All heavy atoms as TSV, in Angstrom:
chain	resi	resn	atom	element	x	y	z
A	1	MET	N	N	204.518	-64.569	-17.351
A	1	MET	CA	C	204.614	-63.526	-18.278
A	1	MET	C	C	205.238	-62.338	-17.587
A	1	MET	O	O	205.182	-62.228	-16.279
A	1	MET	CB	C	203.061	-62.897	-18.614
A	1	MET	CG	C	202.436	-64.005	-19.492
A	1	MET	SD	S	200.801	-63.403	-20.236
A	1	MET	CE	C	200.193	-62.103	-19.270
A	2	ARG	N	N	206.016	-61.470	-18.231
A	2	ARG	CA	C	206.693	-60.477	-17.681
A	2	ARG	C	C	206.486	-59.232	-18.728
A	2	ARG	O	O	206.559	-59.308	-19.838
A	2	ARG	CB	C	208.203	-60.736	-17.702
A	2	ARG	CG	C	208.935	-59.480	-17.277
A	2	ARG	CD	C	210.473	-59.954	-17.342
A	2	ARG	NE	N	210.595	-60.583	-16.038
A	2	ARG	CZ	C	211.868	-60.905	-15.618
A	2	ARG	NH1	N	212.857	-60.820	-16.510
A	2	ARG	NH2	N	212.166	-61.444	-14.441
A	3	HIS	N	N	206.265	-58.041	-18.073
A	3	HIS	CA	C	206.034	-56.805	-18.800
A	3	HIS	C	C	207.030	-55.774	-18.122
A	3	HIS	O	O	206.797	-55.375	-16.948
A	3	HIS	CB	C	204.694	-56.379	-18.808
A	3	HIS	CG	C	204.335	-55.101	-19.690
A	3	HIS	ND1	N	203.288	-54.963	-20.333
A	3	HIS	CD2	C	205.198	-54.061	-20.008
A	3	HIS	CE1	C	203.314	-53.860	-21.105
A	3	HIS	NE2	N	204.596	-53.352	-20.779
A	4	THR	N	N	208.148	-55.330	-18.762
A	4	THR	CA	C	209.032	-54.473	-18.212
A	4	THR	C	C	208.665	-53.047	-18.708
A	4	THR	O	O	208.393	-52.820	-19.815
A	4	THR	CB	C	210.491	-54.845	-18.779
A	4	THR	OG1	O	210.683	-56.114	-18.399
A	4	THR	CG2	C	211.572	-53.894	-18.049
A	5	LEU	N	N	208.709	-52.140	-17.637
A	5	LEU	CA	C	208.297	-50.782	-17.906
A	5	LEU	C	C	209.471	-49.848	-17.884
A	5	LEU	O	O	210.404	-50.043	-16.968
A	5	LEU	CB	C	207.278	-50.253	-16.855
A	5	LEU	CG	C	205.991	-51.155	-16.826
A	5	LEU	CD1	C	205.186	-50.627	-15.528
A	5	LEU	CD2	C	205.167	-50.915	-17.993
A	6	ASP	N	N	209.497	-48.904	-18.676
A	6	ASP	CA	C	210.587	-47.861	-18.753
A	6	ASP	C	C	210.245	-46.793	-17.741
A	6	ASP	O	O	211.141	-46.036	-17.327
A	6	ASP	CB	C	210.766	-47.153	-20.127
A	6	ASP	CG	C	211.377	-48.202	-21.107
A	6	ASP	OD1	O	212.082	-49.130	-20.656
A	6	ASP	OD2	O	211.075	-48.080	-22.280
A	7	ASP	N	N	208.952	-46.597	-17.489
A	7	ASP	CA	C	208.448	-45.462	-16.628
A	7	ASP	C	C	207.690	-45.972	-15.546
A	7	ASP	O	O	206.527	-46.439	-15.861
A	7	ASP	CB	C	207.812	-44.397	-17.429
A	7	ASP	CG	C	207.511	-43.164	-16.603
A	7	ASP	OD1	O	207.549	-43.223	-15.501
A	7	ASP	OD2	O	206.918	-42.233	-17.302
A	8	GLN	N	N	208.136	-46.078	-14.342
A	8	GLN	CA	C	207.351	-46.560	-13.236
A	8	GLN	C	C	205.916	-45.972	-13.028
A	8	GLN	O	O	204.986	-46.509	-12.550
A	8	GLN	CB	C	208.126	-46.537	-11.828
A	8	GLN	CG	C	207.553	-47.203	-10.689
A	8	GLN	CD	C	207.525	-48.761	-10.890
A	8	GLN	OE1	O	208.165	-49.274	-11.606
A	8	GLN	NE2	N	206.613	-49.306	-10.177
A	9	ARG	N	N	205.800	-44.658	-13.518
A	9	ARG	CA	C	204.551	-43.924	-13.233
A	9	ARG	C	C	203.388	-44.566	-14.083
A	9	ARG	O	O	202.231	-44.435	-13.735
A	9	ARG	CB	C	204.663	-42.498	-13.711
A	9	ARG	CG	C	205.631	-41.712	-12.861
A	9	ARG	CD	C	205.923	-40.314	-13.415
A	9	ARG	NE	N	206.379	-40.451	-14.817
A	9	ARG	CZ	C	206.379	-39.439	-15.555
A	9	ARG	NH1	N	206.075	-38.320	-15.372
A	9	ARG	NH2	N	206.954	-39.638	-16.855
A	10	THR	N	N	203.682	-45.381	-14.997
A	10	THR	CA	C	202.670	-46.161	-15.815
A	10	THR	C	C	202.314	-47.381	-15.336
A	10	THR	O	O	201.466	-48.089	-15.992
A	10	THR	CB	C	203.032	-46.103	-17.363
A	10	THR	OG1	O	204.241	-46.873	-17.410
A	10	THR	CG2	C	203.315	-44.654	-17.912
A	11	ALA	N	N	202.867	-47.900	-14.315
A	11	ALA	CA	C	202.768	-49.264	-13.819
A	11	ALA	C	C	201.236	-49.528	-13.523
A	11	ALA	O	O	200.851	-50.599	-13.924
A	11	ALA	CB	C	203.571	-49.430	-12.579
A	12	ALA	N	N	200.493	-48.674	-12.784
A	12	ALA	CA	C	199.141	-49.051	-12.511
A	12	ALA	C	C	198.207	-49.043	-13.699
A	12	ALA	O	O	197.407	-49.867	-13.849
A	12	ALA	CB	C	198.642	-47.829	-11.582
A	13	MET	N	N	198.602	-48.083	-14.712
A	13	MET	CA	C	197.833	-48.092	-15.925
A	13	MET	C	C	198.041	-49.416	-16.793
A	13	MET	O	O	197.050	-50.044	-17.298
A	13	MET	CB	C	198.226	-47.037	-16.806
A	13	MET	CG	C	197.804	-45.642	-16.404
A	13	MET	SD	S	198.482	-44.313	-17.478
A	13	MET	CE	C	198.050	-44.863	-18.996
A	14	THR	N	N	199.227	-49.894	-16.740
A	14	THR	CA	C	199.646	-51.097	-17.417
A	14	THR	C	C	199.038	-52.231	-16.759
A	14	THR	O	O	198.500	-53.124	-17.271
A	14	THR	CB	C	201.121	-51.253	-17.405
A	14	THR	OG1	O	201.755	-50.107	-18.141
A	14	THR	CG2	C	201.580	-52.520	-18.203
A	15	ALA	N	N	199.033	-52.260	-15.374
A	15	ALA	CA	C	198.494	-53.440	-14.561
A	15	ALA	C	C	196.945	-53.549	-14.800
A	15	ALA	O	O	196.452	-54.596	-15.018
A	15	ALA	CB	C	198.844	-53.252	-13.141
A	16	ALA	N	N	196.336	-52.325	-14.894
A	16	ALA	CA	C	194.881	-52.345	-15.022
A	16	ALA	C	C	194.620	-52.870	-16.479
A	16	ALA	O	O	193.600	-53.677	-16.614
A	16	ALA	CB	C	194.262	-50.945	-14.895
A	17	GLY	N	N	195.448	-52.426	-17.474
A	17	GLY	CA	C	195.202	-53.100	-18.845
A	17	GLY	C	C	195.259	-54.516	-18.913
A	17	GLY	O	O	194.494	-55.307	-19.469
A	18	TRP	N	N	196.474	-55.110	-18.263
A	18	TRP	CA	C	196.636	-56.470	-18.190
A	18	TRP	C	C	195.466	-57.251	-17.528
A	18	TRP	O	O	195.080	-58.298	-17.916
A	18	TRP	CB	C	198.025	-56.810	-17.743
A	18	TRP	CG	C	199.088	-56.752	-18.604
A	18	TRP	CD1	C	200.049	-55.919	-18.715
A	18	TRP	CD2	C	199.273	-57.594	-19.658
A	18	TRP	NE1	N	200.883	-56.226	-19.740
A	18	TRP	CE2	C	200.537	-57.359	-20.553
A	18	TRP	CE3	C	198.612	-58.808	-20.213
A	18	TRP	CZ2	C	200.906	-58.032	-21.517
A	18	TRP	CZ3	C	199.052	-59.359	-21.339
A	18	TRP	CH2	C	200.246	-59.059	-21.923
A	19	HIS	N	N	195.036	-56.624	-16.437
A	19	HIS	CA	C	193.939	-57.157	-15.643
A	19	HIS	C	C	192.748	-57.407	-16.438
A	19	HIS	O	O	192.084	-58.487	-16.438
A	19	HIS	CB	C	193.559	-56.272	-14.499
A	19	HIS	CG	C	192.653	-56.836	-13.429
A	19	HIS	ND1	N	192.873	-57.011	-12.194
A	19	HIS	CD2	C	191.397	-57.204	-13.653
A	19	HIS	CE1	C	191.921	-57.482	-11.534
A	19	HIS	NE2	N	190.919	-57.704	-12.487
A	20	MET	N	N	192.360	-56.420	-17.241
A	20	MET	CA	C	191.279	-56.491	-18.240
A	20	MET	C	C	191.538	-57.450	-19.335
A	20	MET	O	O	190.623	-58.335	-19.596
A	20	MET	CB	C	190.908	-55.134	-18.738
A	20	MET	CG	C	190.380	-54.060	-17.684
A	20	MET	SD	S	189.857	-52.665	-18.514
A	20	MET	CE	C	188.178	-53.315	-18.922
A	21	CYS	N	N	192.701	-57.579	-19.800
A	21	CYS	CA	C	193.082	-58.526	-20.836
A	21	CYS	C	C	192.772	-60.052	-20.336
A	21	CYS	O	O	192.247	-60.815	-20.972
A	21	CYS	CB	C	194.518	-58.453	-21.184
A	21	CYS	SG	S	194.880	-56.949	-22.334
A	22	LEU	N	N	193.234	-60.224	-19.070
A	22	LEU	CA	C	193.134	-61.502	-18.614
A	22	LEU	C	C	191.667	-61.853	-18.211
A	22	LEU	O	O	191.292	-63.014	-18.222
A	22	LEU	CB	C	194.003	-61.605	-17.274
A	22	LEU	CG	C	195.532	-61.628	-17.502
A	22	LEU	CD1	C	196.280	-61.508	-16.278
A	22	LEU	CD2	C	195.927	-62.761	-18.389
A	23	ASP	N	N	190.911	-60.738	-17.900
A	23	ASP	CA	C	189.409	-61.139	-17.643
A	23	ASP	C	C	188.759	-61.422	-18.924
A	23	ASP	O	O	187.873	-62.342	-19.011
A	23	ASP	CB	C	188.707	-59.810	-17.154
A	23	ASP	CG	C	188.980	-59.525	-15.571
A	23	ASP	OD1	O	189.582	-60.438	-14.933
A	23	ASP	OD2	O	188.755	-58.440	-15.173
A	24	VAL	N	N	189.193	-60.809	-20.047
A	24	VAL	CA	C	188.615	-61.102	-21.388
A	24	VAL	C	C	188.988	-62.614	-21.763
A	24	VAL	O	O	188.191	-63.262	-22.219
A	24	VAL	CB	C	189.151	-60.115	-22.492
A	24	VAL	CG1	C	188.724	-60.685	-23.917
A	24	VAL	CG2	C	188.418	-58.650	-22.212
A	25	ALA	N	N	190.334	-62.859	-21.580
A	25	ALA	CA	C	190.747	-64.274	-21.766
A	25	ALA	C	C	190.024	-65.350	-20.942
A	25	ALA	O	O	189.559	-66.392	-21.444
A	25	ALA	CB	C	192.211	-64.434	-21.515
A	26	GLU	N	N	189.827	-64.927	-19.648
A	26	GLU	CA	C	189.084	-65.976	-18.821
A	26	GLU	C	C	187.589	-66.127	-19.396
A	26	GLU	O	O	187.116	-67.272	-19.340
A	26	GLU	CB	C	188.949	-65.346	-17.424
A	26	GLU	CG	C	188.231	-66.256	-16.399
A	26	GLU	CD	C	188.159	-65.665	-14.968
A	26	GLU	OE1	O	188.040	-64.395	-14.742
A	26	GLU	OE2	O	188.202	-66.522	-14.087
A	27	ALA	N	N	186.952	-65.056	-19.705
A	27	ALA	CA	C	185.613	-65.179	-20.234
A	27	ALA	C	C	185.543	-65.999	-21.414
A	27	ALA	O	O	184.609	-66.800	-21.662
A	27	ALA	CB	C	185.134	-63.774	-20.564
A	28	LEU	N	N	186.545	-65.735	-22.504
A	28	LEU	CA	C	186.678	-66.548	-23.591
A	28	LEU	C	C	186.798	-68.137	-23.269
A	28	LEU	O	O	186.160	-68.953	-23.717
A	28	LEU	CB	C	187.820	-66.363	-24.433
A	28	LEU	CG	C	188.129	-66.918	-25.776
A	28	LEU	CD1	C	186.925	-66.911	-26.682
A	28	LEU	CD2	C	189.393	-66.531	-26.380
A	29	LEU	N	N	187.678	-68.386	-22.320
A	29	LEU	CA	C	187.923	-69.767	-21.991
A	29	LEU	C	C	186.815	-70.464	-21.203
A	29	LEU	O	O	186.626	-71.642	-21.338
A	29	LEU	CB	C	189.253	-69.866	-21.025
A	29	LEU	CG	C	190.486	-69.581	-21.810
A	29	LEU	CD1	C	191.690	-69.474	-20.850
A	29	LEU	CD2	C	190.873	-70.516	-22.887
A	30	ASP	N	N	185.991	-69.595	-20.540
A	30	ASP	CA	C	184.724	-70.072	-19.966
A	30	ASP	C	C	183.498	-70.321	-20.873
A	30	ASP	O	O	182.406	-70.763	-20.443
A	30	ASP	CB	C	184.265	-69.112	-18.850
A	30	ASP	CG	C	185.144	-69.264	-17.631
A	30	ASP	OD1	O	185.912	-70.203	-17.441
A	30	ASP	OD2	O	185.110	-68.338	-16.751
A	31	GLY	N	N	183.746	-69.898	-22.120
A	31	GLY	CA	C	182.853	-70.064	-23.226
A	31	GLY	C	C	181.858	-68.967	-23.322
A	31	GLY	O	O	180.797	-69.083	-23.886
A	32	ASN	N	N	182.245	-67.802	-22.654
A	32	ASN	CA	C	181.396	-66.618	-22.750
A	32	ASN	C	C	182.192	-65.473	-23.457
A	32	ASN	O	O	182.439	-64.400	-22.650
A	32	ASN	CB	C	180.995	-66.297	-21.347
A	32	ASN	CG	C	180.217	-67.321	-20.620
A	32	ASN	OD1	O	179.273	-67.842	-21.281
A	32	ASN	ND2	N	180.594	-67.828	-19.471
A	33	PRO	N	N	182.648	-65.460	-24.671
A	33	PRO	CA	C	183.384	-64.465	-25.272
A	33	PRO	C	C	182.795	-63.124	-25.148
A	33	PRO	O	O	181.532	-63.049	-25.415
A	33	PRO	CB	C	183.686	-65.049	-26.555
A	33	PRO	CG	C	182.476	-65.884	-26.938
A	33	PRO	CD	C	182.187	-66.550	-25.545
A	34	ILE	N	N	183.486	-62.172	-24.839
A	34	ILE	CA	C	182.925	-60.632	-24.889
A	34	ILE	C	C	183.689	-59.916	-26.057
A	34	ILE	O	O	183.379	-58.783	-26.060
A	34	ILE	CB	C	183.068	-59.997	-23.450
A	34	ILE	CG1	C	184.535	-60.033	-22.958
A	34	ILE	CG2	C	182.229	-60.671	-22.564
A	34	ILE	CD1	C	184.772	-59.249	-21.596
A	35	GLY	N	N	184.671	-60.418	-26.568
A	35	GLY	CA	C	185.370	-59.692	-27.589
A	35	GLY	C	C	186.334	-58.785	-26.973
A	35	GLY	O	O	186.526	-58.592	-25.813
A	36	PRO	N	N	187.176	-58.106	-27.829
A	36	PRO	CA	C	188.258	-57.310	-27.333
A	36	PRO	C	C	187.740	-56.106	-26.711
A	36	PRO	O	O	186.585	-55.478	-27.085
A	36	PRO	CB	C	189.101	-56.925	-28.447
A	36	PRO	CG	C	188.278	-57.360	-29.639
A	36	PRO	CD	C	187.398	-58.303	-29.263
A	37	ILE	N	N	188.384	-55.479	-25.678
A	37	ILE	CA	C	188.035	-54.164	-25.079
A	37	ILE	C	C	189.309	-53.317	-25.450
A	37	ILE	O	O	190.318	-53.555	-25.015
A	37	ILE	CB	C	187.820	-54.301	-23.535
A	37	ILE	CG1	C	186.679	-55.175	-23.254
A	37	ILE	CG2	C	187.519	-52.914	-22.924
A	37	ILE	CD1	C	186.463	-55.613	-21.862
A	38	VAL	N	N	189.126	-52.331	-26.303
A	38	VAL	CA	C	190.165	-51.439	-26.874
A	38	VAL	C	C	189.888	-49.993	-26.508
A	38	VAL	O	O	188.776	-49.428	-26.537
A	38	VAL	CB	C	190.164	-51.671	-28.413
A	38	VAL	CG1	C	191.317	-50.897	-29.025
A	38	VAL	CG2	C	190.278	-53.167	-28.746
A	39	GLY	N	N	191.075	-49.377	-26.179
A	39	GLY	CA	C	191.095	-47.960	-25.987
A	39	GLY	C	C	190.125	-47.355	-24.977
A	39	GLY	O	O	189.940	-48.120	-23.898
A	40	ALA	N	N	189.444	-46.296	-25.250
A	40	ALA	CA	C	188.598	-45.633	-24.474
A	40	ALA	C	C	187.348	-46.565	-23.945
A	40	ALA	O	O	186.770	-46.238	-22.806
A	40	ALA	CB	C	188.169	-44.329	-25.009
A	41	ASP	N	N	187.065	-47.480	-24.716
A	41	ASP	CA	C	185.925	-48.397	-24.365
A	41	ASP	C	C	186.292	-49.058	-23.131
A	41	ASP	O	O	185.367	-49.573	-22.362
A	41	ASP	CB	C	185.820	-49.430	-25.504
A	41	ASP	CG	C	184.545	-50.125	-25.394
A	41	ASP	OD1	O	183.498	-49.555	-24.894
A	41	ASP	OD2	O	184.390	-51.324	-25.729
A	42	ALA	N	N	187.544	-49.210	-22.604
A	42	ALA	CA	C	187.859	-49.935	-21.385
A	42	ALA	C	C	187.261	-49.079	-20.127
A	42	ALA	O	O	187.008	-49.731	-19.159
A	42	ALA	CB	C	189.350	-49.931	-21.171
A	43	MET	N	N	187.100	-47.824	-20.398
A	43	MET	CA	C	186.379	-47.052	-19.238
A	43	MET	C	C	185.029	-47.572	-18.910
A	43	MET	O	O	184.594	-47.485	-17.768
A	43	MET	CB	C	186.343	-45.514	-19.662
A	43	MET	CG	C	187.503	-44.849	-20.011
A	43	MET	SD	S	188.712	-44.947	-18.507
A	43	MET	CE	C	190.025	-44.052	-19.348
A	44	ASN	N	N	184.297	-48.186	-19.907
A	44	ASN	CA	C	183.032	-48.714	-19.607
A	44	ASN	C	C	183.067	-50.093	-18.903
A	44	ASN	O	O	182.022	-50.682	-18.667
A	44	ASN	CB	C	182.206	-48.875	-20.972
A	44	ASN	CG	C	182.078	-47.512	-21.776
A	44	ASN	OD1	O	181.865	-46.570	-21.100
A	44	ASN	ND2	N	182.295	-47.587	-22.961
A	45	TYR	N	N	184.232	-50.634	-18.731
A	45	TYR	CA	C	184.502	-51.947	-18.268
A	45	TYR	C	C	185.155	-51.883	-16.848
A	45	TYR	O	O	185.752	-53.007	-16.550
A	45	TYR	CB	C	185.096	-52.839	-19.171
A	45	TYR	CG	C	184.162	-53.198	-20.330
A	45	TYR	CD1	C	184.199	-52.480	-21.433
A	45	TYR	CD2	C	183.341	-54.353	-20.240
A	45	TYR	CE1	C	183.302	-52.692	-22.489
A	45	TYR	CE2	C	182.522	-54.702	-21.354
A	45	TYR	CZ	C	182.444	-53.918	-22.439
A	45	TYR	OH	O	181.711	-54.251	-23.518
A	46	GLY	N	N	185.256	-50.696	-16.262
A	46	GLY	CA	C	185.973	-50.629	-14.885
A	46	GLY	C	C	187.431	-50.360	-14.907
A	46	GLY	O	O	188.061	-50.474	-13.863
A	47	TRP	N	N	187.951	-49.919	-16.018
A	47	TRP	CA	C	189.409	-49.590	-16.067
A	47	TRP	C	C	189.827	-48.688	-15.050
A	47	TRP	O	O	190.792	-48.758	-14.396
A	47	TRP	CB	C	189.849	-49.285	-17.530
A	47	TRP	CG	C	191.308	-49.098	-17.556
A	47	TRP	CD1	C	192.187	-49.876	-17.832
A	47	TRP	CD2	C	191.994	-47.805	-17.314
A	47	TRP	NE1	N	193.432	-49.369	-17.708
A	47	TRP	CE2	C	193.328	-47.972	-17.508
A	47	TRP	CE3	C	191.530	-46.540	-16.932
A	47	TRP	CZ2	C	194.280	-46.964	-17.269
A	47	TRP	CZ3	C	192.458	-45.608	-16.827
A	47	TRP	CH2	C	193.925	-45.762	-16.990
A	48	ARG	N	N	189.055	-47.568	-14.929
A	48	ARG	CA	C	189.457	-46.482	-14.137
A	48	ARG	C	C	189.546	-46.886	-12.658
A	48	ARG	O	O	190.501	-46.595	-11.902
A	48	ARG	CB	C	188.484	-45.353	-14.184
A	48	ARG	CG	C	188.837	-44.116	-13.290
A	48	ARG	CD	C	187.971	-42.863	-13.703
A	48	ARG	NE	N	188.635	-42.115	-14.711
A	48	ARG	CZ	C	188.083	-41.923	-15.811
A	48	ARG	NH1	N	186.856	-42.274	-16.076
A	48	ARG	NH2	N	188.579	-41.216	-16.711
A	49	ALA	N	N	188.636	-47.745	-12.097
A	49	ALA	CA	C	188.582	-48.290	-10.745
A	49	ALA	C	C	189.834	-49.231	-10.585
A	49	ALA	O	O	190.479	-49.180	-9.647
A	49	ALA	CB	C	187.416	-49.086	-10.459
A	50	LEU	N	N	190.030	-49.998	-11.606
A	50	LEU	CA	C	191.302	-50.920	-11.566
A	50	LEU	C	C	192.642	-50.020	-11.488
A	50	LEU	O	O	193.425	-50.397	-10.657
A	50	LEU	CB	C	191.339	-51.835	-12.835
A	50	LEU	CG	C	190.328	-52.919	-12.779
A	50	LEU	CD1	C	190.418	-53.702	-14.116
A	50	LEU	CD2	C	190.674	-54.066	-11.725
A	51	ASN	N	N	192.594	-49.061	-12.189
A	51	ASN	CA	C	193.830	-48.162	-12.263
A	51	ASN	C	C	194.022	-47.496	-10.861
A	51	ASN	O	O	195.192	-47.555	-10.419
A	51	ASN	CB	C	193.666	-47.013	-13.295
A	51	ASN	CG	C	194.867	-46.059	-13.523
A	51	ASN	OD1	O	195.983	-46.495	-13.295
A	51	ASN	ND2	N	194.544	-44.824	-13.686
A	52	GLU	N	N	192.925	-47.046	-10.367
A	52	GLU	CA	C	192.960	-46.455	-8.872
A	52	GLU	C	C	193.540	-47.555	-7.959
A	52	GLU	O	O	194.448	-47.308	-7.009
A	52	GLU	CB	C	191.751	-45.809	-8.561
A	52	GLU	CG	C	191.444	-44.641	-9.325
A	52	GLU	CD	C	190.034	-44.047	-9.124
A	52	GLU	OE1	O	189.334	-44.575	-8.199
A	52	GLU	OE2	O	189.705	-43.064	-9.783
A	53	GLN	N	N	193.037	-48.777	-7.944
A	53	GLN	CA	C	193.284	-49.763	-7.065
A	53	GLN	C	C	194.811	-50.160	-7.222
A	53	GLN	O	O	195.536	-50.339	-6.248
A	53	GLN	CB	C	192.391	-51.054	-7.283
A	53	GLN	CG	C	191.088	-50.884	-6.888
A	53	GLN	CD	C	190.185	-52.002	-7.278
A	53	GLN	OE1	O	190.563	-52.971	-7.738
A	53	GLN	NE2	N	188.848	-51.754	-7.270
A	54	TYR	N	N	195.225	-50.191	-8.474
A	54	TYR	CA	C	196.663	-50.694	-8.565
A	54	TYR	C	C	197.545	-49.493	-8.310
A	54	TYR	O	O	198.647	-49.765	-7.705
A	54	TYR	CB	C	196.864	-51.142	-10.141
A	54	TYR	CG	C	196.487	-52.537	-10.325
A	54	TYR	CD1	C	195.446	-52.885	-11.152
A	54	TYR	CD2	C	197.248	-53.584	-9.801
A	54	TYR	CE1	C	195.090	-54.184	-11.417
A	54	TYR	CE2	C	196.793	-54.923	-10.091
A	54	TYR	CZ	C	195.841	-55.236	-10.871
A	54	TYR	OH	O	195.452	-56.504	-11.045
A	55	SER	N	N	197.080	-48.330	-8.582
A	55	SER	CA	C	197.994	-47.143	-8.142
A	55	SER	C	C	198.228	-47.169	-6.579
A	55	SER	O	O	199.293	-47.044	-6.128
A	55	SER	CB	C	197.309	-45.807	-8.422
A	55	SER	OG	O	197.264	-45.636	-9.766
A	56	GLU	N	N	197.103	-47.447	-5.811
A	56	GLU	CA	C	197.173	-47.550	-4.277
A	56	GLU	C	C	198.255	-48.704	-3.890
A	56	GLU	O	O	199.058	-48.462	-3.176
A	56	GLU	CB	C	195.889	-47.759	-3.719
A	56	GLU	CG	C	195.870	-47.658	-2.184
A	56	GLU	CD	C	194.575	-47.671	-1.490
A	56	GLU	OE1	O	193.646	-47.117	-2.134
A	56	GLU	OE2	O	194.358	-48.381	-0.559
A	57	ARG	N	N	198.007	-49.828	-4.545
A	57	ARG	CA	C	198.922	-50.997	-4.129
A	57	ARG	C	C	200.179	-50.851	-4.611
A	57	ARG	O	O	201.180	-51.271	-3.735
A	57	ARG	CB	C	198.346	-52.243	-4.900
A	57	ARG	CG	C	196.963	-52.783	-4.396
A	57	ARG	CD	C	196.612	-53.981	-5.221
A	57	ARG	NE	N	196.792	-55.166	-4.294
A	57	ARG	CZ	C	196.551	-56.430	-4.758
A	57	ARG	NH1	N	196.088	-56.538	-5.908
A	57	ARG	NH2	N	196.621	-57.307	-3.864
A	58	LEU	N	N	200.543	-50.146	-5.652
A	58	LEU	CA	C	201.897	-49.883	-6.096
A	58	LEU	C	C	202.567	-48.628	-5.672
A	58	LEU	O	O	203.725	-48.416	-5.902
A	58	LEU	CB	C	201.967	-49.983	-7.756
A	58	LEU	CG	C	201.564	-51.270	-8.284
A	58	LEU	CD1	C	201.336	-51.119	-9.880
A	58	LEU	CD2	C	202.446	-52.278	-7.972
A	59	GLY	N	N	201.788	-47.883	-4.911
A	59	GLY	CA	C	202.350	-46.636	-4.550
A	59	GLY	C	C	202.615	-45.585	-5.429
A	59	GLY	O	O	203.697	-44.827	-5.343
A	60	VAL	N	N	201.916	-45.403	-6.515
A	60	VAL	CA	C	202.100	-44.484	-7.453
A	60	VAL	C	C	200.885	-43.592	-7.703
A	60	VAL	O	O	199.836	-44.098	-7.347
A	60	VAL	CB	C	202.474	-45.094	-8.842
A	60	VAL	CG1	C	203.904	-45.822	-8.826
A	60	VAL	CG2	C	201.354	-46.008	-9.438
A	61	GLU	N	N	201.006	-42.402	-8.231
A	61	GLU	CA	C	199.832	-41.546	-8.509
A	61	GLU	C	C	199.038	-42.125	-9.637
A	61	GLU	O	O	199.793	-42.347	-10.684
A	61	GLU	CB	C	200.383	-40.170	-8.757
A	61	GLU	CG	C	200.673	-39.265	-7.651
A	61	GLU	CD	C	199.474	-39.083	-6.686
A	61	GLU	OE1	O	198.495	-38.690	-7.112
A	61	GLU	OE2	O	199.701	-39.122	-5.464
A	62	PRO	N	N	197.806	-42.136	-9.622
A	62	PRO	CA	C	196.990	-42.641	-10.795
A	62	PRO	C	C	197.148	-41.656	-11.865
A	62	PRO	O	O	197.165	-40.432	-11.690
A	62	PRO	CB	C	195.640	-42.695	-10.365
A	62	PRO	CG	C	195.540	-42.117	-8.970
A	62	PRO	CD	C	196.883	-41.878	-8.485
A	63	ILE	N	N	197.244	-42.077	-13.088
A	63	ILE	CA	C	197.383	-41.247	-14.295
A	63	ILE	C	C	196.064	-41.500	-15.082
A	63	ILE	O	O	195.682	-42.614	-15.333
A	63	ILE	CB	C	198.529	-41.722	-15.284
A	63	ILE	CG1	C	199.867	-41.373	-14.522
A	63	ILE	CG2	C	198.484	-40.925	-16.424
A	63	ILE	CD1	C	201.022	-41.854	-15.282
A	64	ASP	N	N	195.257	-40.418	-15.394
A	64	ASP	CA	C	194.059	-40.620	-16.035
A	64	ASP	C	C	194.423	-40.125	-17.614
A	64	ASP	O	O	194.711	-38.991	-17.962
A	64	ASP	CB	C	193.074	-39.609	-15.579
A	64	ASP	CG	C	191.765	-39.673	-16.201
A	64	ASP	OD1	O	191.581	-40.287	-17.303
A	64	ASP	OD2	O	190.652	-39.332	-15.536
A	65	PRO	N	N	194.395	-41.155	-18.446
A	65	PRO	CA	C	194.752	-40.850	-19.841
A	65	PRO	C	C	193.695	-40.043	-20.729
A	65	PRO	O	O	194.062	-39.618	-21.738
A	65	PRO	CB	C	194.927	-42.244	-20.481
A	65	PRO	CG	C	194.045	-43.088	-19.637
A	65	PRO	CD	C	194.133	-42.509	-18.361
A	66	THR	N	N	192.599	-39.783	-20.009
A	66	THR	CA	C	191.660	-38.949	-20.608
A	66	THR	C	C	191.823	-37.525	-20.439
A	66	THR	O	O	191.169	-36.685	-21.080
A	66	THR	CB	C	190.172	-39.345	-20.205
A	66	THR	OG1	O	190.062	-39.028	-18.768
A	66	THR	CG2	C	189.836	-40.911	-20.574
A	67	LEU	N	N	192.721	-37.157	-19.607
A	67	LEU	CA	C	193.076	-35.750	-19.383
A	67	LEU	C	C	194.267	-35.331	-20.098
A	67	LEU	O	O	195.115	-36.073	-20.307
A	67	LEU	CB	C	193.327	-35.508	-17.831
A	67	LEU	CG	C	192.075	-35.882	-16.755
A	67	LEU	CD1	C	192.686	-35.681	-15.310
A	67	LEU	CD2	C	190.923	-34.943	-17.132
A	68	PRO	N	N	194.179	-34.081	-20.436
A	68	PRO	CA	C	195.363	-33.405	-21.315
A	68	PRO	C	C	196.660	-33.501	-20.452
A	68	PRO	O	O	196.743	-33.443	-19.284
A	68	PRO	CB	C	194.902	-32.166	-21.752
A	68	PRO	CG	C	193.803	-31.840	-20.959
A	68	PRO	CD	C	193.222	-32.952	-20.257
């Protein structure tokens, strides 16, 4: 899979989102479906920590979409 970004600043956010999508797919394939995790609900499933981890790995400032 490939996801091309127009803005490198969103790389960590995008990576965190894809990470969660793949976790949901893994749970489904393991026979333990958890259903979709959409929008702000992702915060309840560790998205913020993933965003921070990917920001550090990718060398970008974390963006918090909940802030104006």
